[in-house]
C-alpha positions as CSV (number, residue, x, y, z in Angstrom):
1,M,116.6,129.5,165.7
2,S,119.9,130.3,164.2
3,L,120.8,128.3,160.8
4,S,124.3,127.7,161.6
5,N,123.5,126.7,165.2
6,P,120.4,124.1,165.7
7,S,119.3,122.7,168.4
8,I,118.4,119.1,166.4
9,S,119.3,118.0,163.8
10,V,117.4,115.6,161.6
11,V,119.2,112.9,159.1
12,A,117.5,111.4,156.5
13,T,118.8,109.1,154.0
14,T,117.8,108.1,150.8
15,Y,118.2,106.2,147.8
16,N,115.4,106.4,144.9
17,H,112.6,107.8,147.0
18,E,110.7,110.3,144.2
19,K,107.6,108.7,145.6
20,Y,108.2,109.4,148.9
21,I,111.2,111.6,149.3
22,E,108.9,115.5,149.7
23,E,106.4,114.1,152.0
24,A,109.1,112.7,154.2
25,V,110.8,116.2,154.0
26,Q,107.4,117.9,154.8
27,S,106.5,115.9,157.6
28,V,109.8,117.2,159.1
29,L,109.2,120.9,158.1
30,A,105.7,120.5,159.8
31,Q,107.4,119.8,163.0
32,T,105.7,121.4,165.9
33,C,109.8,122.5,167.1
34,E,111.0,124.6,164.5
35,D,114.6,124.7,166.0
36,F,116.3,122.1,163.5
37,E,118.1,121.5,160.5
38,L,117.0,118.3,158.0
39,V,120.1,116.8,156.7
40,V,119.4,114.7,153.3
41,V,121.8,112.0,152.3
42,D,121.2,110.9,148.9
43,D,122.6,107.9,148.1
44,G,123.6,108.1,144.9
45,S,120.4,107.9,143.4
46,T,119.4,107.4,140.0
47,D,116.2,109.0,139.7
48,R,114.7,112.1,140.4
49,T,114.9,112.1,144.2
50,G,117.7,115.0,144.7
51,E,115.5,117.0,142.0
52,I,112.7,116.9,144.5
53,V,114.6,117.8,147.9
54,R,116.6,120.7,145.5
55,S,112.7,122.1,144.8
56,I,112.3,122.5,148.4
57,R,112.9,126.0,149.1
58,D,113.6,126.2,153.3
59,P,116.7,127.3,154.0
60,R,116.5,124.5,157.1
61,V,117.0,121.8,154.4
62,R,120.4,120.6,153.9
63,Y,120.8,117.9,150.5
64,I,124.5,116.4,150.4
65,H,124.8,113.8,147.7
66,Q,127.1,110.8,147.5
67,P,128.2,108.3,145.2
68,N,126.2,104.5,146.1
69,Q,127.6,103.4,149.2
70,G,125.0,101.8,151.4
71,P,123.0,102.9,153.8
72,S,125.3,103.2,156.7
73,V,128.1,105.0,154.7
74,A,125.3,107.4,154.2
75,T,124.4,107.6,157.8
76,N,127.8,108.4,158.7
77,T,128.3,110.9,156.1
78,G,125.3,112.6,158.0
79,V,126.0,112.4,161.3
80,D,129.4,113.4,160.1
81,A,127.5,117.0,158.9
82,C,125.7,117.5,161.6
83,R,125.6,121.1,163.9
84,G,122.6,120.2,166.1
85,K,122.9,118.9,169.9
86,Y,120.7,116.6,169.5
87,L,120.2,114.0,166.5
88,A,117.5,112.3,165.2
89,M,117.2,109.5,162.6
90,M,114.4,109.3,160.0
91,A,114.5,107.1,156.5
92,G,113.4,108.4,153.2
93,D,110.5,106.6,152.7
94,D,109.0,107.4,156.1
95,V,107.0,109.8,157.8
96,L,107.5,111.7,161.2
97,H,104.5,112.3,163.7
98,P,103.8,116.6,163.7
99,D,104.8,116.3,167.6
100,R,108.5,114.0,166.8
101,L,111.2,116.7,167.9
102,R,109.2,118.4,170.2
103,K,108.0,115.3,172.4
104,Q,111.4,113.5,172.5
105,R,113.7,116.8,173.0
106,E,111.2,117.5,175.8
107,A,111.6,114.1,177.7
108,Y,115.3,113.8,177.2
109,E,115.9,117.2,179.0
110,R,114.0,115.5,181.8
111,G,116.7,113.1,182.6
112,P,120.5,112.1,182.0
113,A,122.1,110.9,178.8
114,R,120.6,107.9,177.4
115,V,118.9,107.1,174.0
116,L,115.2,107.6,173.5
117,F,113.4,105.4,171.2
118,S,109.3,105.8,170.6
119,G,106.5,103.4,169.3
120,A,105.9,104.0,165.5
121,E,103.0,103.3,162.9
122,F,102.2,101.5,159.5
123,I,101.5,103.0,156.3
124,D,101.7,101.9,153.2
125,D,102.2,103.4,149.8
126,D,100.5,105.8,149.4
127,G,100.2,107.3,153.1
128,Q,97.4,105.3,154.2
129,P,97.1,103.6,158.0
130,L,98.0,99.4,157.6
131,A,96.9,97.1,160.5
132,G,98.9,95.1,162.2
133,D,102.2,95.2,163.2
134,F,104.7,94.4,160.2
135,Y,107.6,94.1,162.5
136,P,108.0,91.7,166.0
137,E,108.2,93.9,168.9
138,M,110.9,93.0,171.1
139,F,109.2,94.9,174.4
140,D,105.4,95.1,175.3
141,D,106.5,97.0,178.7
142,L,108.3,100.3,178.6
143,E,109.8,100.1,181.7
144,V,113.0,98.2,181.0
145,S,116.1,98.2,182.6
146,R,119.9,98.4,180.8
147,A,120.4,95.1,181.5
148,Q,117.0,93.6,180.6
149,F,117.5,95.3,177.6
150,L,120.7,93.5,176.9
151,E,119.6,89.9,177.5
152,R,116.3,90.7,175.6
153,L,118.4,91.9,172.2
154,F,120.8,88.8,172.6
155,F,118.4,86.5,172.7
156,A,115.7,87.9,170.1
157,P,115.1,85.9,166.9
158,S,114.8,89.5,165.4
159,C,116.3,92.6,165.8
160,T,114.1,94.9,163.6
161,S,111.6,96.3,165.7
162,P,110.7,100.0,165.2
163,R,110.0,100.4,168.9
164,W,114.2,100.4,169.5
165,S,115.5,100.6,166.0
166,G,117.4,103.7,164.4
167,L,114.3,105.1,163.2
168,T,113.4,106.4,166.3
169,A,116.3,107.0,168.0
170,F,117.0,110.1,170.0
171,S,120.0,111.7,171.9
172,E,122.8,114.1,172.0
173,L,125.3,114.3,168.8
174,R,127.8,113.5,171.4
175,V,126.6,110.6,172.8
176,F,126.1,108.9,168.9
177,L,129.7,109.6,168.3
178,E,130.9,108.0,171.1
179,A,129.7,104.5,169.8
180,G,131.7,105.5,166.2
181,V,130.7,104.8,163.0
182,C,127.9,102.5,161.1
183,D,129.9,99.9,159.5
184,P,130.3,100.2,155.7
185,A,130.3,96.7,155.0
186,L,126.9,96.2,157.1
187,F,123.4,97.1,154.9
188,Q,120.7,96.1,157.3
189,A,122.8,95.9,160.6
190,G,125.0,98.7,160.6
191,D,122.2,100.7,162.9
192,L,122.3,97.6,165.1
193,G,126.2,97.3,166.3
194,R,126.1,101.2,166.8
195,F,123.0,100.8,169.3
196,V,124.5,98.1,170.7
197,Q,128.0,100.3,171.4
198,L,125.7,102.4,172.8
199,L,123.5,100.3,175.3
200,K,126.9,99.3,176.9
201,K,127.2,102.8,178.0
202,Y,123.8,104.3,178.1
203,E,120.1,103.6,179.5
204,F,117.7,103.1,176.5
205,E,114.1,104.5,177.1
206,T,111.1,103.8,175.2
207,L,108.2,106.6,174.9
208,P,104.8,105.2,174.4
209,D,103.7,107.5,171.7
210,R,103.8,106.1,167.9
211,L,106.0,109.3,166.9
212,Y,107.0,107.7,163.8
213,K,105.1,106.2,160.6
214,V,107.0,103.3,159.2
215,R,106.3,102.5,155.5
216,I,105.7,99.3,154.0
217,R,106.1,99.3,150.5
218,T,104.5,96.9,147.6
219,G,106.3,93.9,147.4
220,W,108.1,94.2,150.7
221,E,110.5,96.9,148.8
222,N,112.0,98.4,152.1
223,L,115.7,97.5,153.2
224,S,114.5,95.2,155.9
225,G,111.9,93.5,153.7
226,A,110.9,89.9,153.6
227,A,112.5,89.0,150.6
228,P,114.7,86.0,150.9
229,D,118.6,87.5,149.5
230,K,117.2,90.3,152.0
231,Q,117.2,87.7,154.8
232,M,119.9,86.1,154.2
233,R,122.0,89.3,153.8
234,V,121.0,90.0,157.5
235,I,121.2,86.7,158.9
236,N,125.2,87.3,157.5
237,E,125.5,90.1,158.8
238,M,124.0,89.3,162.4
239,Y,126.6,86.9,162.8
240,L,129.7,90.0,162.4
241,V,127.5,91.9,164.6
242,M,127.0,89.3,167.9
243,K,130.3,88.0,167.5
244,T,131.7,91.3,169.3
245,Y,128.5,91.7,171.5
246,F,129.6,91.1,174.8
247,E,132.9,93.5,174.2
248,G,133.0,96.3,176.5
249,I,130.2,95.5,178.9
250,P,131.1,95.6,182.6
251,T,131.8,92.7,184.3
252,E,128.8,93.0,186.7
253,L,126.2,94.2,184.2
254,F,127.1,91.0,182.4
255,R,126.3,89.6,185.5
256,E,123.3,91.0,186.0
257,A,121.8,90.9,182.3
258,F,122.3,87.3,182.0
259,R,122.4,85.8,185.4
260,P,120.0,83.2,184.1
261,H,121.4,81.8,181.9
262,L,124.7,81.4,183.6
263,I,125.9,78.0,184.3
264,N,128.1,79.2,187.3
265,P,126.7,82.8,188.3
266,D,129.4,83.9,190.6
267,F,132.3,82.9,188.6
268,Y,134.9,85.8,189.3
269,S,138.0,85.4,186.7
270,D,138.0,86.7,183.0
271,M,138.5,82.8,181.8
272,E,135.6,81.9,183.2
273,R,133.6,84.6,181.9
274,A,135.0,83.4,178.6
275,C,133.7,80.3,179.3
276,E,130.1,81.4,179.9
277,E,130.1,83.5,177.0
278,A,131.0,80.9,175.1
279,F,128.4,78.9,175.9
280,L,125.5,81.4,176.3
281,Y,125.8,81.3,172.0
282,L,124.6,78.0,172.2
283,R,121.6,79.4,173.6
284,T,120.3,81.4,170.9
285,S,118.1,80.4,168.4
286,R,119.6,82.4,165.8
287,H,120.9,81.1,163.1
288,L,124.8,81.1,163.0
289,D,125.3,81.7,166.6
290,P,126.4,78.5,167.7
291,L,129.1,78.9,165.2
292,I,130.3,81.7,167.7
293,A,130.3,79.4,170.3
294,V,132.0,76.4,168.3
295,E,134.7,79.1,167.6
296,R,135.1,80.1,171.1
297,L,135.4,76.9,172.8
298,Y,137.7,75.7,170.3
299,H,140.0,78.4,171.4
300,L,139.4,78.1,175.0
301,L,140.5,74.5,174.5
302,N,143.8,75.3,172.7
303,D,144.3,77.5,175.2
304,P,145.9,75.7,178.3
305,E,144.4,78.2,180.8
306,G,141.3,77.8,179.2
307,A,140.9,74.4,179.1
308,A,142.0,73.9,182.6
309,V,138.8,76.4,183.6
310,L,136.5,74.4,181.0
311,K,137.4,70.9,183.0
312,R,137.9,72.1,186.2
313,A,134.7,74.4,186.9
314,Y,132.7,73.4,183.8
315,R,133.2,69.7,183.5
316,Y,133.7,70.2,179.6
317,D,136.6,68.7,177.4
318,S,137.8,67.8,174.3
319,I,135.4,64.6,174.3
320,S,132.2,67.1,175.5
321,F,133.6,69.1,172.3
322,A,133.2,66.8,169.9
323,D,130.1,65.7,171.2
324,T,128.8,69.6,171.0
325,L,130.1,69.2,167.0
326,K,128.3,66.0,166.5
327,K,124.7,67.9,167.4
328,L,125.0,71.1,166.0
329,D,123.9,71.7,162.4
330,V,125.2,74.8,161.9
331,A,124.9,74.9,158.1
332,K,120.9,73.8,158.5
333,L,121.5,71.0,155.8
334,F,119.1,68.7,158.4
335,A,116.9,72.1,159.4
336,G,113.0,71.1,159.1
337,S,114.2,67.3,157.7
338,N,113.3,64.7,159.4
339,S,111.8,61.5,159.2
340,V,109.4,60.2,161.5
341,V,107.7,57.6,163.4
342,A,104.6,57.6,164.5
343,V,102.7,54.9,167.0
344,E,99.5,53.9,167.4
345,Q,98.6,52.4,171.1
346,G,95.0,52.2,170.6
347,D,94.0,56.0,171.0
348,G,94.3,57.6,167.3
349,W,97.8,59.1,166.0
350,L,98.8,61.3,168.9
351,P,101.4,64.0,168.3
352,E,103.1,63.1,171.6
353,N,103.3,59.3,170.1
354,M,105.9,60.6,167.5
355,V,109.7,60.4,167.3
356,R,111.6,62.5,165.0
357,Q,115.2,61.9,163.6
358,P,117.1,64.0,161.3
359,V,117.7,63.5,157.8
360,N,119.6,64.8,155.1
361,P,118.1,65.5,151.9
362,H,121.5,66.6,150.1
363,V,122.4,62.9,151.0
364,P,120.7,60.1,149.3
365,Q,122.6,56.9,151.4
366,F,120.5,57.4,155.3
367,W,120.8,55.0,158.3
368,L,118.4,55.7,160.9
369,N,117.4,54.3,164.8
370,F,114.3,54.9,166.5
371,N,114.0,54.8,169.9
372,L,110.3,53.4,170.7
373,E,110.8,52.1,174.2
374,Q,108.4,54.4,175.8
375,F,105.7,52.8,174.0
376,S,103.9,49.9,176.0
377,S,101.2,48.7,173.7
378,P,101.4,49.4,169.9
379,R,99.3,48.5,167.1
380,T,100.8,49.9,164.8
381,I,104.0,51.9,163.9
382,A,104.1,54.1,161.2
383,W,107.5,55.2,159.0
384,V,107.1,59.0,157.3
385,P,110.6,58.9,155.4
386,F,110.9,62.5,155.1
387,E,108.1,65.3,156.8
388,E,108.6,67.4,154.4
389,P,106.2,68.2,152.0
390,R,108.5,66.4,149.0
391,L,107.9,63.4,146.6
392,G,110.2,61.4,145.8
393,R,111.3,57.7,145.8
394,I,113.3,55.4,148.7
395,K,115.1,52.5,148.4
396,V,114.5,50.6,151.7
397,E,117.5,47.9,152.1
398,R,117.0,46.9,156.1
399,F,113.5,47.3,158.4
400,R,114.2,45.8,160.7
401,Y,113.1,46.1,164.5
402,R,114.5,45.1,167.9
403,D,111.1,43.4,170.5
404,A,111.0,44.0,174.3
405,N,113.4,40.3,174.5
406,D,116.5,41.7,172.4
407,V,115.1,39.6,169.4
408,V,115.3,41.4,166.2
409,H,112.9,41.1,163.8
410,D,114.1,41.9,159.8
411,L,111.1,42.4,157.8
412,A,111.0,42.5,154.0
413,P,110.1,45.9,152.1
414,A,108.0,44.1,149.9
415,S,105.8,42.9,152.7
416,L,105.2,46.5,154.7
417,S,102.0,48.1,154.0
418,R,101.7,51.2,152.9
419,H,100.2,54.3,152.4
420,A,100.6,56.7,149.4
421,C,103.9,55.5,147.7
422,T,103.3,52.3,145.3
423,F,106.1,49.7,145.2
424,V,108.1,49.3,141.9
425,G,111.0,47.3,141.0
426,G,112.2,47.7,144.5
427,E,111.4,51.0,145.4
428,H,108.7,52.5,147.1
429,V,107.3,55.7,145.0
430,F,105.8,58.5,146.6
431,D,102.3,58.7,145.1
432,S,101.8,61.9,147.5
433,I,103.3,64.3,150.2
434,D,101.7,61.8,152.9
435,A,103.6,58.5,152.1
436,R,104.6,56.2,154.5
437,L,105.0,52.3,155.5
438,Y,103.5,50.5,158.2
439,F,103.5,47.2,160.0
440,A,101.7,45.7,163.3
441,P,104.4,44.8,165.6
442,P,103.1,41.2,167.8
443,G,104.3,43.1,171.0
444,R,106.3,45.9,172.4
445,V,109.1,47.1,170.4
446,K,112.0,48.6,171.5
447,Q,113.9,50.1,168.9
448,L,113.2,50.5,165.2
449,E,116.3,50.5,162.7
450,V,115.6,51.8,158.9
451,S,118.1,52.1,156.3
452,G,118.7,52.5,152.5
453,R,118.7,55.3,149.7
454,M,116.1,58.1,149.4
455,E,115.8,60.4,146.4
456,L,113.6,63.7,146.8
457,L,112.4,65.7,144.4
458,P,113.1,69.7,144.7
459,P,110.8,71.9,146.9
460,A,109.9,73.7,142.7
461,Q,109.4,69.6,141.1
462,T,107.3,68.7,144.0
463,C,105.2,72.1,143.7
464,A,104.5,71.3,140.2
465,R,103.6,67.6,140.1
466,L,101.2,68.4,142.9
467,A,99.7,71.0,140.7
468,S,99.7,69.0,137.6
469,A,98.1,66.1,139.8
470,L,95.2,67.9,140.6
471,A,94.1,69.2,137.5
472,E,93.9,66.5,136.7
473,K,91.4,65.4,139.3
474,Q,89.7,68.8,138.2
475,A,89.6,67.9,134.7
476,T,88.0,64.6,136.3
477,I,85.4,66.3,137.8
478,D,84.7,69.0,135.0
479,Q,84.3,65.9,132.6
480,L,81.6,64.2,135.4
481,A,80.1,67.8,135.7
482,R,79.3,68.1,132.2
483,Q,77.9,64.2,132.3
484,L,75.7,65.2,134.8
485,S,74.9,68.3,132.8
486,A,73.6,66.2,130.0
487,L,71.2,63.6,132.0
488,T,69.7,66.6,133.6
489,E,68.9,68.0,130.3
490,K,68.1,64.8,128.7
491,Q,65.6,64.4,132.0
492,A,64.2,68.2,131.0
493,T,62.8,67.2,127.3
494,M,61.7,63.8,127.9
495,G,59.5,65.4,130.8
496,P,57.9,64.3,134.1
497,V,58.1,60.3,132.9
498,A,59.8,58.2,135.5
499,H,63.4,57.1,134.8
500,P,64.6,55.5,138.3
501,F,68.0,54.7,136.4
502,E,68.8,57.9,135.4
503,D,67.8,58.7,138.9
504,V,70.4,56.1,140.4
505,A,72.4,57.3,138.5
506,A,72.5,61.3,139.2
507,G,72.4,60.8,142.7
508,Q,75.3,58.1,142.9
509,L,77.5,60.8,140.4
510,G,76.4,63.5,142.4
511,R,77.3,61.5,146.1
512,A,80.4,60.6,144.1
513,R,81.1,64.3,143.1
514,R,80.3,65.3,146.3
515,S,83.1,62.6,148.0
516,L,85.4,63.6,145.5
517,W,85.2,67.3,146.5
518,S,85.8,66.6,149.7
519,S,88.4,64.0,149.5
520,L,90.2,66.7,147.5
521,G,89.4,69.5,149.7
522,R,90.9,68.0,152.4
523,R,94.4,67.1,150.7
524,A,94.5,70.2,149.1
525,R,94.0,71.8,152.7
526,H,96.7,69.8,154.1
527,G,99.1,70.2,151.3
528,V,98.7,73.6,151.6
529,R,99.8,73.8,155.1
530,R,102.5,71.1,155.0
531,L,103.8,73.4,151.6
532,R,103.9,76.7,153.0
533,G,106.9,76.4,154.5
534,I,108.6,75.4,151.6
535,F,109.4,79.3,149.5
536,S,108.5,81.5,153.1
537,P,111.7,83.0,154.0
């Protein structure tokens, strides 16, 4: 091996990894393939990371320190310093399998220029194996074509799978350099941008071996962890990366990758392809992709040629665009925020007998119109003001329905039956997160219209109120338990004398206690299930 001309360069980026960096470095030095160099790029660590790396006396280890600039700049620094023919990436808190470099180089040399990935295992803070997968796998099968990669990567809700991420990537250094640098402004999606560019030119291959160990740090301290601020950042970074996703993809590869999703797979002009790309952005599940679609459709409609193609080939015009804008909640103001009407037709409260309308929790005034024509024999119609678990109050200004003969019936708010809410001063105040209003119509109902003003407590206050109510119930149970204990002790001191009234009282108290616990248990389990989504990222 020549230290100035190694076969493989390994780039390890690190930031405040003093607890893990020695194990990471030693896992590289323990490789069964010895012809390599390790370039450790320290992105301005403030702990003992640099001291630990410098203490490792091995000529294959090169240490570079830079002011803190983020992981993308650190990666670019490391790649620029590489001297090997091949390049392998890793993070300074992870661990390599001893055979990673050997197996990936041998596999690579059996084929053309491409990018190799491998499977990954998961370890904890102390290096112990963790069961399960902590990132979603994008591919269950390993034989995936470049077109399939492009399609799945575009429609994937998350792009952090170790199956393809930069952590397990291996290729020639020149291949990586062709993709350009990682975007310095992106901390979590910088490597994604690079690999999207590589995918437009090269095949990707995934080895079945698990050659990389991803460390899941306590409290999800990983850069791509589950903390809300990190999730928010990656959503915004993904938007920036996805804006240029289709640029540079040859037309035939684009057609092959997205044919099942194209409106006109046999398009022939660049303008038609631009229209197809815009419509594709409407079909992904990522939060901000519809905004890309809106921007592109807007520019196409303001271009005479684009507007003509949209109208001729896709029957899409400014009226269609206005309708699109009406349906797209890009700001997610209504995400998970629905008002629900449930119809009971003698077969119970079935999920398929529910109709939902989005309602904005940030705007007190609301107007809702539910189409109920599909229900032929409603016995009871229940309106759930807000599906998300929130406490609050609602002032119903109009509650009316249209029957099968198109006759409109106005119902007074005070006359409505109520569940888990109290009618006070002209308002319905939620007693729990299951609040609903209901009535029994005499016949078929075509439409239900509800309008008024709704004020909801924030999720945190709702949670606090529910916790307080549960504590009050617990205090009641504790009081009943003390009374029962006192009765039991009294009976024990009086001996075997029959006290039928005490037996009856104890039995009733026991039954009441069990009933109360059962009821509270059901409510708690139901409440926890509904509250589980409030604070999730």
